[in-house]
C-alpha positions, 0 to 999 in steps of 0.5 A: 500500500502506498502511504497508508493512513490510519484513521479512527472509527469516529472519523471513518464513520463520519467519512462514510456518512458524508459520502452517503449524503453526497451520493443521495444528493447527486442520484436522482430517484427513478421516475415512476412507471405509468400505471398501464406499463407497470400492470403489464410488467407485473402480469408478464412476471406472473405468466413467465416464472424465471428459471433458476440460475442454480438448477442443482439447487432446486432440491433445496425447495423441498421441506426437510424431514 
């Protein structure tokens, strides 16, 4: 590591909080979808269940005895 700087917990948390506040201020909230489009997307999700990304894990869904 180049020029390592050790800071204490209090200052570390203050830096993290400041970064979080600045990110929240700079990121815009996503616009809401029109109601009709949201309804269609929800319906599509109901009609087409997504396949598992881990097919070998399907047996985990069965309850253990």
